[in-house]
C-alpha positions as CSV (number, residue, x, y, z in Angstrom):
1,M,6.3,8.8,14.6
2,Y,5.6,7.5,10.8
3,R,4.9,4.0,12.3
4,G,2.3,5.4,14.9
5,M,0.6,7.5,12.3
6,V,0.3,4.5,9.9
7,G,-1.3,2.6,12.9
8,S,-3.5,5.2,13.9
9,L,-5.0,5.4,10.2
10,L,-4.8,1.7,9.9
11,Y,-7.3,1.4,12.9
12,L,-9.6,4.4,11.3
13,T,-10.3,2.3,8.2
14,V,-12.8,0.6,10.5
15,S,-15.0,3.0,9.5
16,R,-13.3,4.7,6.5
17,P,-12.7,2.3,3.8
18,D,-12.1,4.8,1.2
19,I,-8.3,5.4,2.9
20,M,-7.7,1.8,3.2
21,F,-5.7,1.4,-0.4
22,S,-3.6,4.6,0.5
23,I,-3.0,3.3,4.0
24,C,-2.1,-0.3,2.9
25,V,0.5,1.3,0.7
26,C,2.0,3.5,3.1
27,A,2.4,0.6,5.5
28,R,4.7,-1.2,3.3
29,F,7.3,1.6,3.9
30,Q,7.3,1.5,7.9
31,V,11.0,0.1,7.7
32,R,12.5,2.5,5.3
33,H,9.9,5.5,5.0
34,K,11.3,8.6,3.2
35,E,10.1,12.2,3.6
36,V,8.0,11.6,0.5
37,H,6.1,9.0,2.5
38,L,5.9,11.3,5.4
39,Q,4.1,13.8,2.8
40,V,1.6,11.2,1.7
41,I,0.5,10.3,5.0
42,K,0.1,14.3,5.7
43,R,-2.0,14.5,2.7
44,I,-4.2,11.4,3.9
45,L,-4.8,13.7,7.1
46,R,-5.6,16.5,5.0
47,Y,-7.8,14.4,3.1
48,L,-9.7,13.2,6.1
49,K,-10.1,16.9,7.8
50,G,-11.5,17.8,4.5
51,T,-14.6,15.0,4.2
52,P,-15.7,14.3,8.0
53,N,-18.9,13.4,6.3
54,L,-18.0,10.5,5.1
55,G,-18.1,7.0,6.4
56,I,-20.0,4.0,7.2
57,S,-23.7,4.3,6.7
58,F,-26.4,1.6,7.8
59,Y,-30.4,2.1,6.8
60,R,-33.3,0.3,7.7
61,S,-34.2,-1.9,4.9
62,Q,-36.0,-5.3,3.8
63,N,-34.0,-6.1,1.0
64,F,-31.1,-8.4,2.1
65,S,-29.3,-9.0,-1.4
66,L,-25.9,-9.7,-1.1
67,L,-23.6,-7.8,-3.5
68,G,-19.6,-7.7,-4.0
69,Y,-17.9,-5.5,-6.1
70,C,-14.1,-6.1,-7.0
71,D,-11.1,-4.5,-8.8
72,V,-7.6,-4.8,-9.2
73,D,-4.5,-2.7,-9.8
74,Y,-2.4,-4.7,-12.0
75,A,1.1,-4.9,-11.1
76,E,1.3,-1.7,-9.4
77,D,4.4,-3.3,-7.3
78,K,7.3,-2.3,-9.4
79,W,9.5,-4.7,-7.2
80,E,7.7,-7.8,-6.9
81,R,5.4,-7.0,-10.1
82,K,2.2,-8.1,-7.7
83,S,-1.4,-6.8,-8.4
84,T,-3.5,-5.5,-5.6
85,S,-7.1,-6.4,-5.2
86,G,-9.7,-4.5,-3.4
87,G,-13.6,-5.6,-2.7
88,C,-16.6,-4.3,-1.2
89,Y,-19.5,-6.5,-0.2
90,F,-23.0,-4.9,0.7
91,L,-25.8,-6.5,2.5
92,G,-28.8,-4.2,1.0
93,R,-27.6,-0.8,0.8
94,C,-25.3,-1.7,3.8
95,L,-21.7,-1.9,3.3
96,V,-20.6,-5.1,5.7
97,S,-16.9,-5.7,4.5
98,W,-14.4,-4.6,2.5
99,T,-10.8,-5.4,1.5
100,S,-7.3,-4.2,-0.2
101,K,-4.9,-7.2,-0.4
102,R,-1.9,-7.6,-2.2
103,Q,-2.1,-10.7,-4.5
104,S,-0.1,-13.5,-3.4
105,T,0.8,-14.7,-6.9
106,I,2.4,-12.7,-9.9
107,T,-0.3,-12.6,-12.8
108,L,0.7,-12.2,-16.7
109,S,-2.1,-10.1,-17.4
110,T,-5.0,-7.7,-16.5
111,C,-7.6,-10.4,-17.2
112,E,-5.4,-13.0,-15.1
113,A,-5.5,-10.6,-12.3
114,E,-9.2,-9.9,-12.5
115,Y,-9.9,-13.6,-12.5
116,V,-7.8,-13.6,-9.1
117,A,-9.5,-10.8,-7.8
118,S,-13.2,-12.8,-8.6
119,G,-12.1,-15.5,-7.0
120,Q,-10.9,-13.7,-3.7
121,C,-14.3,-11.9,-3.9
122,L,-16.5,-14.9,-4.5
123,T,-14.6,-16.5,-1.4
124,Q,-15.6,-13.6,0.7
125,L,-19.3,-13.6,-0.2
126,L,-19.4,-17.4,0.2
127,W,-18.5,-16.7,3.7
128,I,-20.7,-13.8,4.3
129,K,-23.3,-16.2,3.1
130,H,-22.8,-18.6,5.2
131,Q,-22.5,-16.4,8.2
132,L,-25.9,-15.1,7.4
133,E,-27.5,-18.6,7.2
134,D,-26.4,-18.9,10.8
135,Y,-29.2,-16.1,11.5
136,D,-31.8,-17.9,9.2
137,I,-31.0,-15.1,6.6
138,Y,-30.8,-17.2,3.0
139,E,-29.3,-15.8,-0.4
140,S,-30.7,-17.6,-3.2
141,S,-28.0,-16.6,-5.6
142,I,-24.6,-15.8,-5.0
143,C,-23.0,-14.8,-8.5
144,D,-25.0,-13.6,-11.6
145,T,-23.5,-15.8,-14.3
146,L,-25.1,-13.5,-17.2
147,T,-23.2,-10.6,-16.5
148,T,-19.9,-11.9,-14.9
149,P,-18.2,-12.3,-18.6
150,I,-19.3,-9.0,-20.0
151,H,-17.9,-7.3,-17.0
152,I,-14.5,-9.1,-17.2
153,A,-14.2,-8.7,-21.2
């Protein structure tokens, strides 16, 4: 039953990115889940019931600027000490991609984890940029070098 609920909620993250992090954490306990994990799933279901108006919205816009945001949860995994990176990517005002993924390496500081997350974010932005070029939509700048160090500091 737990696996089925997690699978259904993972499918739902296609249109509800706001629950992705929580579902990915729950998915780590599919083999040895406990009552507390089932309670978390039920809490997510109650959240979904209370927020049916949230989701992905697309608007008609001439602005095709590509923008990405990323963040990291430093060493939240108490067993392996790995961080979780998350990001969301917009084309104009439209959310086109998002991610929540455990980092493959163990970082020694929050700053290092942020750099790893920034690298993952930039990789995704470059992939989206190349996909847009296939449709003759060209983005001139992928990174604003003036603000990046300020945000990391």
